[in-house]
C-alpha positions in Angstrom: 100.9 -27.8 -5.3 99.1 -31.2 -4.8 98.5 -32.9 -7.7 94.6 -32.7 -7.2 95.1 -29.6 -6.6 92.6 -27.2 -8.2 92.9 -23.0 -8.9 89.4 -21.5 -8.1 88.5 -17.9 -8.8 87.0 -15.3 -6.5 83.4 -16.0 -7.1 83.8 -19.6 -6.1 85.9 -18.5 -3.1 83.2 -16.5 -2.1 80.3 -19.0 -2.4 82.4 -21.5 -0.4 83.4 -19.2 2.4 80.6 -17.2 2.8 82.8 -13.8 3.3 81.8 -10.7 1.5 84.5 -9.8 -1.2 86.0 -6.8 1.1 85.7 -9.2 4.4 87.8 -11.4 2.1 90.6 -9.0 1.3 90.8 -7.6 4.4 91.4 -11.1 6.1 94.1 -11.6 3.1 95.9 -8.6 4.4 95.4 -9.9 8.1 97.0 -13.0 7.3 94.2 -14.9 8.5 92.9 -16.2 4.8 95.3 -17.8 1.9 96.7 -15.1 -0.4 95.7 -15.4 -4.0 98.3 -16.3 -6.6 98.9 -14.9 -10.2 97.6 -17.1 -13.1 97.8 -15.0 -15.9 98.2 -10.9 -16.5 94.7 -10.0 -15.5 93.9 -13.1 -13.5 94.4 -14.5 -9.7 93.0 -17.4 -7.8 93.4 -19.7 -4.6 94.7 -22.9 -4.0 91.6 -24.8 -3.4 93.2 -26.9 -0.9 94.6 -23.5 1.0 90.6 -22.1 0.9 89.9 -25.7 2.1 92.3 -25.5 5.2 90.7 -22.3 6.1 87.1 -23.8 5.6 87.9 -26.7 8.0 89.3 -24.0 11.0 88.7 -20.6 10.3 89.5 -19.3 13.4 92.9 -21.0 13.8 94.0 -20.3 10.5 96.9 -18.3 9.9 99.2 -17.6 6.8 102.5 -18.7 8.0 100.4 -22.5 8.4 101.2 -22.9 4.9 102.4 -26.4 4.2 
């Protein structure tokens, strides 16, 4: 993880991307959006850098592009 990378929660991801919750999870299942990471027993979030990569190129993003 990058030193300045943050973990962002679902509400922030939805606001930044403009996606609905169901579309977001469908894209995760298809591999066209970064998967969330577990941050606690009942919590998960996304790396801000991964979401930023998707925002920069939503059509070209593939899960295997993770660096």
